LOLOMAR-708125 format. One line per field, with one value per residue (C-alpha): residue number from 0; residue in three letters; x, y, z. Coordinates in nm, 2 decimals, m for minus. Layout:
<nodes>
resi [NUM_...];
resn [ala_...];
c1 [X_...];
c2 [Y_...];
c3 [Z_...];
</nodes>
This chain:
<nodes>
resi [0_1_2_3_4_5_6_7_8_9_10_11_12_13_14_15_16_17_18_19_20_21_22_23_24_25_26_27_28_29_30_31_32_33_34_35_36_37_38_39_40_41_42_43_44_45_46_47_48_49_50_51_52_53_54_55_56_57_58_59_60_61_62_63_64_65_66_67_68_69_70_71_72_73_74_75_76_77_78_79_80_81_82_83_84_85_86_87_88_89_90_91_92_93_94_95_96_97_98_99_100_101_102_103_104_105_106_107_108_109_110_111_112_113_114_115_116_117_118_119_120_121_122_123_124_125_126];
resn [met_lys_lys_arg_val_leu_val_ile_asn_asp_his_ser_asp_ile_ser_lys_ile_val_thr_glu_thr_leu_cys_ala_thr_gly_cys_gln_val_arg_thr_ser_asp_lys_ile_asp_asp_thr_leu_glu_leu_val_glu_asn_phe_arg_pro_asp_val_val_leu_leu_asp_asp_val_ala_glu_asp_lys_asn_ser_ser_gly_ile_cys_ser_ile_ile_lys_glu_asn_ala_glu_thr_arg_his_ile_pro_val_val_ile_val_ser_gly_asn_pro_gln_ile_leu_tyr_ser_phe_arg_arg_asn_lys_pro_asp_met_ile_leu_thr_lys_pro_phe_asp_ala_asp_lys_leu_met_ser_lys_val_tyr_tyr_leu_leu_ile_asn_thr_his_phe_ser_gly_ser_leu];
c1 [2.19_2.54_2.70_2.80_3.14_3.24_3.62_3.76_4.13_4.35_4.59_4.45_4.67_4.54_4.18_4.21_4.35_4.09_3.81_3.93_3.96_3.61_3.45_3.60_3.41_3.08_3.07_2.95_3.21_3.21_3.53_3.64_3.97_3.81_3.73_3.48_3.27_3.22_2.90_2.72_2.83_2.72_2.38_2.33_2.51_2.40_2.71_2.72_3.08_3.29_3.67_3.81_4.18_4.31_4.52_4.30_4.37_4.58_4.26_4.18_3.93_3.81_3.58_3.41_3.38_3.22_2.97_2.87_2.84_2.65_2.38_2.09_2.05_2.41_2.54_2.48_2.72_3.06_3.35_3.70_3.99_4.27_4.60_4.97_4.98_4.95_4.86_4.56_4.30_4.43_4.31_3.95_3.80_3.45_3.25_3.54_3.56_3.44_3.78_4.13_4.30_4.67_4.89_5.04_4.77_4.70_4.38_4.31_4.34_4.12_3.85_3.85_3.80_3.52_3.34_3.37_3.19_2.93_2.84_2.83_2.63_2.39_2.33_2.28_1.99_2.13_2.14];
c2 [24.28_24.22_23.89_23.71_23.55_23.33_23.33_23.06_23.11_23.09_23.36_23.69_23.89_23.68_23.71_24.09_24.13_23.90_24.08_24.42_24.31_24.16_24.45_24.70_24.54_24.54_24.19_24.13_23.92_23.71_23.55_23.30_23.15_22.83_22.56_22.41_22.73_22.67_22.46_22.69_23.00_22.84_22.77_23.11_23.35_23.17_23.26_23.28_23.15_22.98_23.04_22.76_22.75_22.39_22.42_22.61_22.48_22.20_22.02_21.88_22.09_21.80_21.68_22.02_22.05_21.71_21.80_22.12_21.93_21.64_21.86_21.93_22.28_22.38_22.18_22.47_22.69_22.71_22.61_22.74_22.57_22.81_22.62_22.65_22.28_22.21_21.85_21.94_21.82_21.46_21.47_21.50_21.16_21.29_21.61_21.81_22.18_22.40_22.56_22.56_22.90_22.84_23.05_23.29_23.49_23.85_24.05_24.02_23.64_23.62_23.84_23.67_23.33_23.46_23.65_23.35_23.14_23.40_23.46_23.09_23.00_23.28_23.19_22.82_22.93_22.81_23.14];
c3 [20.02_20.14_20.09_20.41_20.44_20.73_20.80_21.03_21.09_21.40_21.28_21.38_21.14_20.85_20.97_21.00_20.65_20.50_20.69_20.58_20.22_20.21_20.40_20.17_19.88_20.06_20.22_20.57_20.75_21.07_21.20_21.45_21.55_21.67_21.42_21.67_21.62_21.25_21.24_21.49_21.29_20.97_21.12_21.28_21.04_20.72_20.52_20.14_20.15_20.41_20.42_20.64_20.73_20.71_21.02_21.25_21.60_21.44_21.34_21.00_20.81_20.60_20.87_20.90_20.53_20.50_20.77_20.59_20.25_20.39_20.56_20.33_20.48_20.42_20.13_19.89_20.08_19.90_20.12_20.04_20.22_20.28_20.29_20.26_20.18_19.80_19.87_20.09_19.84_19.89_20.25_20.14_20.07_19.97_20.00_19.87_19.92_19.63_19.61_19.75_19.81_19.86_20.08_20.03_19.85_19.78_19.80_19.43_19.44_19.75_19.59_19.26_19.43_19.65_19.37_19.14_19.40_19.48_19.11_19.02_19.32_19.26_18.90_18.99_19.20_19.53_19.71];
</nodes>
C-alpha cells in the first residue's frame, strides 16, 4: 500500500519538486497551497505524514500543528514543518511538530526525513 503524504505549501515550484520526489519513490501525494485546507485534507486524505510549510499564506503553522496533535483521531500523524527560519521551533508552545525540515533542502534530505517518520511510526504501531 502506498504511503500518503500531504504537502501544504504556497510555493507551487516547491510543491511540484516535493511531489515529484515523493511520487518517484512510490508515495501518493496530495497538495494544497492553502493552509486553511489542511484540516479537511487530513480528515479526508488520511495522510501518513504531513509536510506543512511554516509561511503558507503568511499564517503561522503552529496553530494547525497543534490542532492535528490535539485531536485523538490525528495525533498519531507525523507533522513536518518546512521552514527557512532556524528559530521556528521556538514558536511552538506545545504539540510540537515531529520534525523540522529546514530550507533549502535537497531530495535526499527530504526523503530521509519522510522515510524516518514512516518507518518509526509504522514500528510504533500507529499506522
